[in-house]
C-alpha positions in Angstrom: 89.1 -64.7 97.4 92.5 -66.4 97.5 94.1 -66.7 94.1 97.4 -68.7 93.9 98.4 -67.1 90.6 98.9 -63.8 92.5 101.4 -65.5 94.9 103.9 -67.1 92.5 107.4 -67.0 94.2 111.0 -67.7 93.1 109.7 -70.6 91.0 106.1 -71.2 89.8 103.7 -73.6 91.6 102.1 -75.1 88.6 99.8 -77.5 90.5 98.0 -74.5 92.0 97.2 -72.9 88.6 93.5 -73.3 87.6 92.0 -71.9 84.4 89.2 -70.2 86.4 91.8 -68.2 88.3 93.7 -66.9 85.3 91.5 -64.1 84.1 90.8 -62.6 87.6 94.6 -62.6 88.4 95.7 -61.0 85.1 93.0 -58.4 85.3 93.9 -57.6 88.9 97.7 -57.2 88.2 97.0 -55.0 85.2 94.7 -52.8 87.2 97.2 -52.5 90.1 100.0 -51.7 87.6 98.0 -49.0 85.9 97.2 -47.5 89.3 100.9 -47.6 90.2 101.9 -46.0 86.9 99.5 -43.2 87.5 101.1 -42.5 90.9 104.6 -42.6 89.3 103.7 -40.1 86.6 103.2 -37.1 88.9 103.4 -33.8 87.0 106.8 -31.9 87.1 108.4 -34.7 89.1 112.2 -35.0 88.7 112.4 -38.5 87.3 115.3 -40.8 88.1 116.2 -44.5 87.7 115.1 -45.2 91.2 111.7 -43.4 91.2 110.7 -44.4 87.6 112.6 -47.2 85.9 113.1 -49.5 88.9 109.3 -49.4 89.8 108.5 -50.1 86.1 110.7 -53.2 86.3 108.9 -54.3 89.5 105.5 -53.9 87.7 106.7 -55.9 84.7 108.1 -58.7 86.9 104.9 -59.0 88.8 102.9 -59.5 85.6 105.5 -61.9 84.2 105.4 -64.1 87.3 101.7 -64.8 86.7 101.7 -64.8 82.9 104.8 -66.9 82.2 103.4 -70.2 83.7 100.0 -69.6 82.1 101.5 -69.0 78.6 103.8 -72.1 79.1 100.9 -74.4 80.1 99.0 -73.2 77.1 101.9 -74.5 74.9 102.6 -77.8 76.7 99.4 -79.0 78.5 96.6 -77.4 76.6 92.9 -78.2 77.2 89.7 -76.5 76.4 89.5 -74.5 79.7 93.1 -73.4 79.6 92.8 -72.4 75.9 89.7 -70.4 76.7 91.3 -68.6 79.6 94.4 -67.9 77.6 92.4 -66.5 74.7 90.6 -64.1 77.0 93.7 -62.8 78.7 96.1 -62.6 75.7 94.3 -59.5 74.2 94.3 -58.0 77.7 98.1 -58.4 77.8 98.5 -57.0 74.3 96.4 -54.0 75.1 98.2 -53.4 78.4 101.7 -53.4 76.8 100.6 -51.3 73.8 99.0 -48.7 76.2 102.3 -48.6 78.1 104.4 -48.0 75.0 102.0 -45.4 73.6 101.9 -43.4 76.8 103.4 -40.1 75.9 103.7 -38.9 79.5 105.7 -42.1 80.3 107.8 -41.6 77.2 108.6 -38.0 78.1 109.4 -39.1 81.7 111.9 -41.7 80.5 113.3 -39.2 78.0 113.9 -36.7 80.8 116.0 -39.3 82.6 118.0 -39.7 79.4 118.5 -36.0 79.2 119.4 -35.5 82.9 123.0 -35.0 84.2 122.5 -38.2 86.3 122.1 -40.3 83.1 125.9 -40.4 82.7 126.3 -41.7 86.2 124.1 -44.8 85.4 125.7 -48.1 84.4 126.0 -49.2 80.8 123.2 -51.7 81.4 120.9 -49.0 82.8 121.6 -46.6 79.9 121.0 -49.4 77.4 117.6 -50.2 79.0 116.6 -46.6 78.6 117.9 -46.5 75.0 115.9 -49.6 74.2 112.8 -48.3 75.9 112.8 -45.1 73.9 113.3 -47.1 70.7 110.4 -49.4 71.6 108.1 -46.5 72.3 108.7 -45.3 68.8 108.2 -48.8 67.4 104.8 -48.9 69.2 103.7 -45.5 67.7 104.1 -43.2 70.7 104.4 -40.3 68.2 101.3 -41.2 66.2 98.1 -39.1 66.3 95.4 -40.3 68.8 93.4 -41.9 66.0 96.5 -43.6 64.6 97.4 -44.9 68.0 94.0 -46.5 68.3 94.4 -48.1 64.9 97.9 -49.4 65.7 96.7 -50.9 69.1 93.8 -52.6 67.2 96.3 -54.0 64.7 98.4 -55.3 67.5 95.5 -57.0 69.2 94.3 -58.6 66.0 97.8 -59.8 65.1 98.3 -61.5 68.4 94.9 -63.1 68.2 95.6 -64.4 64.7 99.0 -65.8 65.7 97.5 -67.7 68.6 94.8 -69.0 66.3 97.4 -70.2 63.8 99.2 -72.1 66.5 95.9 -73.6 67.9 94.8 -74.7 64.4 98.1 -76.5 63.8 97.9 -78.3 67.1 94.3 -79.4 66.5 95.1 -80.5 62.9 98.2 -82.4 64.1 96.1 -84.3 66.7 93.1 -84.9 64.5 94.7 -87.4 62.1 96.2 -90.9 62.7 97.2 -93.8 60.6 95.8 -97.0 61.9 97.3 -100.2 60.6 96.2 -103.8 61.4 98.4 -105.7 59.0 102.0 -106.1 60.2 103.1 -106.9 56.7 102.5 -103.3 55.7 105.0 -102.1 58.2 108.2 -103.7 56.9 111.3 -101.7 57.5 110.2 -99.9 60.7 112.6 -100.4 63.7 111.3 -102.5 66.6 111.2 -99.5 68.9 108.9 -97.6 66.5 106.7 -100.6 66.1 106.4 -100.9 69.9 105.5 -97.2 70.2 102.9 -97.5 67.5 101.5 -100.6 69.3 101.3 -98.6 72.6 99.6 -95.8 70.7 96.9 -98.2 69.5 96.5 -99.8 73.0 96.0 -96.3 74.5 93.1 -95.8 72.0 91.8 -99.3 72.7 92.5 -100.4 69.2 94.1 -103.4 67.6 97.3 -103.2 65.6 99.5 -100.0 65.3 98.7 -96.3 65.3 101.0 -93.6 63.9 100.4 -89.9 64.6 101.6 -86.6 63.1 103.7 -85.9 66.1 107.2 -85.5 64.6 108.9 -88.6 66.1 106.2 -90.9 64.8 106.0 -89.1 61.4 109.8 -89.0 61.0 110.2 -92.8 61.7 107.6 -93.7 59.0 109.3 -91.4 56.4 112.8 -92.7 57.1 112.2 -96.5 57.5 108.8 -97.6 56.1 109.3 -99.6 52.9 105.7 -99.2 51.8 105.8 -96.3 49.4 102.0 -95.7 49.4 101.8 -95.4 53.1 104.7 -93.0 53.1 102.8 -90.9 50.7 99.7 -91.1 52.8 101.6 -90.0 55.9 103.5 -87.3 54.0 100.3 -85.8 52.5 98.6 -85.7 55.9 101.6 -84.0 57.5 102.4 -81.3 54.9 98.7 -80.3 54.5 97.9 -79.8 58.2 95.8 -76.7 58.9 95.3 -76.1 55.2 92.8 -76.3 52.2 94.4 -79.6 51.1 94.8 -83.1 52.4 92.6 -85.5 54.4 91.2 -82.8 56.6 91.0 -80.1 53.9 89.3 -76.9 55.1 89.3 -77.8 58.8 91.5 -75.6 61.0 92.5 -73.8 57.7 95.3 -71.3 58.2 95.2 -69.9 54.6 93.2 -66.7 55.4 94.9 -66.3 58.8 98.4 -66.1 57.1 97.3 -63.5 54.6 95.6 -61.5 57.4 98.8 -61.6 59.5 100.8 -60.3 56.6 98.4 -57.6 55.8 98.3 -56.4 59.4 102.1 -56.5 59.8 102.5 -54.4 56.6 99.9 -51.9 57.7 101.6 -51.5 61.1 105.0 -51.0 59.5 103.6 -48.3 57.1 101.8 -46.6 60.0 105.2 -46.2 61.7 106.8 -44.8 58.5 108.6 -48.0 57.3 108.2 -49.1 53.7 107.5 -52.7 54.7 107.5 -55.1 57.6 111.0 -56.3 56.8 112.4 -52.8 57.4 110.5 -52.6 60.6 111.8 -56.0 61.7 115.4 -55.1 60.9 115.2 -52.1 63.2 116.1 -54.4 66.1 118.7 -56.6 64.2 122.3 -56.6 63.2 121.5 -56.6 59.5 120.3 -53.0 59.1 119.0 -53.1 55.5 117.0 -55.7 53.5 119.7 -55.8 50.8 122.2 -56.9 53.4 120.0 -59.9 54.3 119.2 -60.8 50.7 122.9 -60.6 49.6 123.9 -62.8 52.5 121.3 -65.4 51.7 121.8 -65.5 48.0 125.6 -65.7 48.5 125.0 -68.9 50.4 122.6 -70.2 47.7 125.4 -69.7 45.1 127.9 -71.5 47.3 125.5 -74.4 47.9 123.4 -75.1 44.9 125.8 -76.9 42.6 126.7 -79.4 45.3 123.0 -79.8 46.3 122.2 -80.7 42.6 124.9 -83.4 42.7 123.5 -84.7 46.0 120.0 -85.0 44.5 121.4 -86.7 41.4 123.3 -89.2 43.5 120.1 -90.0 45.5 118.0 -90.4 42.4 120.5 -92.8 40.8 120.6 -94.8 44.0 116.8 -95.1 44.3 116.6 -96.2 40.6 119.3 -98.8 41.1 117.9 -100.1 44.4 114.1 -100.2 43.7 113.8 -99.1 40.0 112.2 -95.8 41.1 112.0 -93.7 38.0 111.1 -90.4 39.7 111.9 -89.5 43.3 108.9 -88.0 45.0 108.9 -85.8 48.2 107.9 -88.8 50.3 110.9 -90.8 49.1 113.8 -88.5 50.0 114.1 -89.4 53.7 113.7 -93.1 53.1 116.4 -93.3 50.4 118.6 -90.9 52.2 118.7 -93.3 55.1 119.3 -96.3 52.8 122.1 -94.4 51.0 123.7 -93.4 54.3 123.8 -97.0 55.3 125.4 -98.1 52.0 127.9 -95.2 51.7 129.0 -95.0 55.3 127.9 -98.4 56.8 126.1 -96.5 59.5 122.4 -96.2 60.5 120.6 -93.8 62.7 119.1 -96.7 64.7 122.5 -98.3 65.3 123.7 -95.0 66.7 120.6 -94.4 68.8 121.6 -97.3 71.1 124.5 -95.2 72.4 122.6 -92.1 73.4 120.3 -92.6 76.3 118.7 -89.4 77.6 120.3 -89.9 81.0 123.8 -90.3 79.6 123.5 -87.5 77.1 122.2 -85.1 79.7 124.9 -86.0 82.2 127.5 -85.7 79.4 126.2 -82.3 78.3 126.5 -81.1 81.9 130.1 -82.3 82.0 130.8 -80.4 78.8 129.7 -77.1 80.2 131.4 -77.8 83.5 134.7 -78.2 81.6 134.1 -75.0 79.6 132.6 -72.7 82.2 133.2 -74.3 85.6 129.4 -74.6 86.3 127.8 -77.5 88.0 124.2 -78.6 87.5 122.1 -80.5 90.0 118.7 -82.0 89.8 116.2 -80.7 92.4 113.8 -83.4 93.4 110.3 -82.8 94.6 109.7 -79.5 92.8 106.2 -78.5 91.6 105.9 -79.3 87.9 103.2 -79.6 85.2 104.0 -83.3 84.2 105.6 -86.3 85.8 108.4 -86.4 83.1 109.5 -82.8 83.9 112.8 -82.3 85.7 114.1 -79.3 87.5 117.8 -78.3 87.8 119.8 -75.7 89.6 123.0 -74.1 88.1 126.0 -73.1 90.2 129.2 -71.4 89.1 132.8 -72.5 90.0 132.6 -70.6 93.3 129.4 -72.5 94.1 127.2 -69.4 93.7 123.7 -70.1 92.5 123.2 -68.8 89.0 119.7 -70.0 88.2 117.3 -72.8 87.4 115.8 -74.6 84.4 113.0 -77.1 83.8 113.2 -79.8 81.1 110.2 -81.2 79.2 111.7 -83.5 76.6 109.1 -85.8 75.0 106.2 -85.4 72.6 102.7 -86.0 73.7 99.1 -85.0 73.0 98.1 -81.4 73.7 101.7 -80.2 73.5 102.9 -77.8 70.8 105.5 -79.3 68.4 109.1 -78.1 68.0 111.8 -77.2 70.6 112.3 -74.0 72.4 113.7 -72.2 75.4 111.5 -69.6 77.2 111.9 -67.4 80.3 110.3 -68.2 83.7 112.2 -65.6 85.7 114.7 -62.9 84.7 117.7 -62.0 86.8 117.1 -58.8 88.8 117.3 -57.4 92.3 113.9 -57.3 94.1 112.7 -54.2 96.0 113.9 -55.9 99.3 117.4 -56.1 97.9 117.5 -59.9 97.3 118.5 -61.3 94.0 115.9 -63.0 91.8 117.7 -65.8 90.0 116.9 -66.4 86.3 115.0 -69.5 85.4 114.1 -71.1 82.0 112.0 -73.7 80.3 113.8 -76.2 78.0 111.1 -77.8 75.9 111.6 -80.5 73.2 109.5 -83.1 71.4 111.7 -86.1 71.4 110.6 -89.7 70.9 109.0 -90.6 74.2 110.2 -93.7 75.9 107.9 -96.7 76.2 106.4 -97.1 79.6 109.0 -98.1 82.2 111.9 -97.9 79.7 114.8 -95.5 79.0 114.6 -93.0 76.2 117.2 -93.2 73.5 118.0 -90.2 71.2 119.1 -90.1 67.6 122.2 -88.0 67.2 121.6 -85.9 64.0 118.3 -84.4 65.3 117.6 -85.0 69.0 121.1 -84.8 70.6 121.9 -81.7 68.5 118.5 -80.1 69.4 119.1 -80.7 73.1 122.5 -79.0 73.0 121.1 -76.2 70.9 118.2 -75.4 73.3 120.5 -75.8 76.3 122.7 -73.1 74.7 119.8 -70.7 74.9 119.3 -71.7 78.5 122.9 -70.9 79.4 122.6 -67.5 77.7 119.6 -66.7 79.8 120.8 -68.2 83.1 124.5 -67.3 83.2 123.9 -63.6 82.6 125.5 -61.2 85.1 123.2 -58.3 84.1 120.7 -57.3 86.8 118.2 -55.3 84.7 115.4 -57.3 83.0 115.4 -55.3 79.7 119.0 -56.4 78.9 119.4 -59.4 81.1 120.0 -62.9 79.5 118.6 -63.0 76.0 116.6 -59.8 76.5 117.8 -56.8 74.4 120.1 -59.0 72.3 119.7 -58.1 68.6 117.5 -60.9 67.3 119.8 -62.1 64.5 122.5 -62.8 67.1 120.2 -64.6 69.6 120.9 -68.0 68.0 124.7 -67.6 68.4 125.0 -69.2 71.9 122.6 -72.0 71.0 124.2 -72.9 67.6 127.8 -72.9 69.0 126.7 -75.7 71.5 125.9 -78.0 68.6 129.6 -78.1 67.5 130.6 -79.9 70.7 128.2 -82.8 69.7 130.8 -83.8 67.0 134.0 -83.9 69.1 135.6 -87.2 70.2 136.1 -85.9 73.7 132.3 -85.2 73.9 131.3 -88.6 72.7 133.3 -90.1 75.5 131.0 -88.2 77.9 127.6 -88.5 76.2 127.7 -92.1 74.7 127.1 -95.5 76.4 125.8 -98.5 74.6 122.4 -99.8 75.7 123.7 -103.3 76.5 127.5 -103.3 76.6 127.8 -99.9 78.3 130.8 -99.1 76.1 131.3 -95.6 74.8 131.0 -95.0 71.0 133.9 -97.0 69.4 136.5 -95.0 67.4 135.6 -96.8 64.2 131.9 -95.9 64.5 132.8 -92.3 65.4 135.0 -92.0 62.3 132.0 -93.3 60.2 129.8 -90.6 61.8 132.4 -87.9 61.1 132.7 -89.1 57.5 128.9 -89.0 57.2 128.5 -85.7 59.0 128.1 -83.5 56.0 126.1 -86.1 54.0 123.6 -84.0 52.0 124.7 -80.8 53.8 124.2 -78.7 50.7 120.6 -79.9 50.3 120.0 -79.1 54.0 121.6 -75.7 53.6 119.4 -74.9 50.6 116.3 -76.0 52.5 117.1 -73.5 55.3 117.8 -70.8 52.8 114.5 -71.5 51.0 112.7 -70.9 54.4 114.7 -67.8 55.1 114.2 -66.2 51.6 110.5 -67.1 51.7 110.0 -65.5 55.1 112.0 -62.4 54.2 110.4 -61.8 50.7 107.0 -62.3 52.2 107.5 -59.4 54.6 109.3 -57.3 52.0 106.5 -57.0 49.5 103.1 -55.4 50.1 100.2 -57.8 49.5 102.5 -60.7 48.9 100.7 -64.0 48.2 101.9 -66.8 50.4 101.8 -69.6 47.8 103.0 -67.4 44.9 106.0 -66.2 46.9 106.9 -69.7 48.1 106.6 -71.1 44.6 108.8 -68.3 43.2 111.5 -68.9 45.9 111.4 -72.6 45.3 111.8 -72.1 41.5 114.9 -70.1 42.2 116.5 -72.0 45.1 115.0 -75.5 45.6 116.5 -78.7 44.2 113.8 -81.0 45.5 110.5 -81.2 43.7 107.6 -80.3 45.9 104.1 -81.7 45.2 101.3 -79.1 44.4 99.3 -80.1 47.5 102.2 -79.3 49.8 101.2 -76.5 52.2 104.4 -76.1 54.2 103.6 -72.4 55.0 100.5 -73.4 57.0 102.6 -75.0 59.7 105.5 -72.5 59.6 105.1 -71.5 63.2 108.4 -69.6 63.5 107.0 -66.7 61.3 103.2 -67.0 61.7 103.0 -67.6 65.5 106.5 -67.0 66.7 109.1 -64.2 66.9 110.9 -64.9 63.6 108.9 -62.8 61.1 111.4 -61.3 58.6 114.0 -62.9 60.9 114.2 -66.6 60.0 117.5 -65.7 58.3 119.0 -65.2 61.7 119.6 -68.9 62.1 122.2 -68.7 59.2 123.4 -65.3 60.2 124.1 -66.4 63.8 125.6 -69.6 62.5 128.4 -67.6 60.9 129.2 -66.2 64.4 128.9 -69.6 66.0 131.1 -71.5 63.6 133.8 -68.9 63.7 133.7 -68.6 67.5 133.9 -72.4 67.7 136.9 -72.3 65.4 138.8 -70.6 68.3 138.0 -73.6 70.5 139.3 -75.8 67.7 142.5 -73.8 67.6 143.0 -73.6 71.4 141.5 -77.0 72.4 137.8 -77.7 72.6 137.8 -77.8 76.4 140.4 -75.1 76.8 139.6 -73.5 80.2 140.9 -70.0 79.3 138.9 -69.9 76.0 135.8 -71.2 77.8 136.0 -68.6 80.5 136.6 -65.9 77.8 133.5 -67.0 76.0 131.5 -67.0 79.3 132.7 -63.5 80.2 132.4 -61.9 76.7 129.2 -63.6 75.4 127.1 -65.5 77.9 127.3 -63.1 80.8 126.8 -59.9 78.9 123.1 -60.0 78.0 121.9 -57.4 75.6 124.0 -54.5 77.0 126.5 -54.2 74.1 126.2 -54.8 70.3 126.8 -58.4 69.4 129.6 -57.5 67.0 131.4 -55.8 69.8 131.1 -58.8 72.0 132.2 -61.2 69.2 135.3 -59.1 68.5 136.1 -59.0 72.2 136.1 -62.8 72.3 137.5 -63.6 68.8 139.9 -60.7 68.4 138.4 -59.8 64.9 135.2 -59.7 62.9 133.6 -63.0 61.9 134.4 -64.8 58.7 132.1 -67.1 56.7 135.0 -69.5 56.1 134.4 -71.6 59.2 130.7 -72.1 58.4 131.5 -73.3 54.9 134.2 -75.6 56.3 132.0 -77.0 59.0 129.2 -77.5 56.4 131.5 -79.3 53.9 131.0 -76.5 51.4 134.4 -74.9 51.5 135.4 -76.0 48.1 132.0 -75.8 46.3 131.2 -72.9 43.9 
């Protein structure tokens, strides 16, 4: 029987993917790969890159071509049939990968390549692939006893199932609650665009009035602009109690036990492999080699930020008291009074700025930025098969007009789409068995405020423009690689606490006057952002930056401490970290952890600190552009050559030094964050 999922080519054909075809396709590819592996592992064979590692790459690529679009659709176009098919296949995928990495015969075969005289004739990239493979075998328990291997494999399967369930619960909880308002007088303060979006939401549900959802653009607008304090609290409580034992849907889709089970399993897996805790296990593939290094780094930033953060809270509290006689700021007040105080202090509002940043203009301007830096050109490809009418497809060419890869954009929030923003792989750069080059391709997914029907989308700068540049930085890292081996091509094989470096450095261009000339154009006048308004933005750039820094440090310390201790309680650990670090009072019903997808359903467990760790690299690397000129061609090409093209072949510190000429300093991060003189 014809199955389109078995015939995915250079780019996926999303329209041909049917839930009923997913399980048969995945099972068939896994069976074929197992049979191929058995043929490869012939006793006493002299193993080489060509007769072992290259075929393994081929097998992995075949499975990825089928699974990547399925996994992506599960995240962005979920329905009951797709979820069911995904949940059947995900354990099969886990079992397959675990079996591969626990296969002692395969491990010995790859080890024999590492021990052979030919090993030294291999390229640096090939040797790094082998080195990483041997490491990953050990991290999957290749040396365990047969009984321990079975236990580890079962842990892995349970863990992935729980992580998927966590994500599904959050999606269901987010979609289950809405705020329906029929009295316009209650909505004082909301910008016209948000009112019209809420009206459209109501019309789509065949209701009168206005409907607000827990999708972030809708929630964020209410928290920032709605004058009605009671409704802000209602919205806040619904949002921070999603998938928990609290709030309007208490007990439904509750992630409480799932989180504890995830932590228990992770710790058991780490102990089985000989680590003291999961944090140590996690650091085995990161730059920061010991837990103390991470904790010292984070607490140093806490020390440098907290005094200023307390002053920022005090200023906001006094402002709210003066403006509205608010005796005690509550969690649902901070965003609202922050926006009011920003307007008073800097005479600038997010909504005024939004009118300058249409999606089309920002996108075209961002492409101009990378053209100036790296000589690459980006073209939209019309008529490509996609999963939604708003999705666009682009090709990337270098300055010699050589094709470098592709990416798909899916910018706007909608029902049945996981929240947040991310980049993921579709294809990895490699040479196919017929000698042709497979070009890398990526998904760039966001959840921006969607445009009203027939209208243009406009972005806010502080969140959406920066997020777009950030995720595009990940795309560039994946697409511009010149490494031809999947294990270390693009973002693969990059030590995890350095993987945010190429994304975070892109954010710095969002604040440069030369960039504003490229990405801004007023909705009506078509003028670029005026100099006076730009100077106000710059003046306001680090408004409440210490509070923001502490919030990220709170998340990082919570995540790390949670994975450092055996039997750590989620709520107890979070409360202890907050007591030590936080400057904003959190209500007792707040269940932030229940929606912390980065660590409970993503790849950042005991690694959320990497955002701050990589920001040190990014800020210091950008300082070189500040010194040389932000569009300096020579500096741009040096960054392209030493960072973006190198994949995971060499240690990140070695690459950073090759670009910067020295080790990184924290000074640039503190300066860019407005914390250089705080203590």
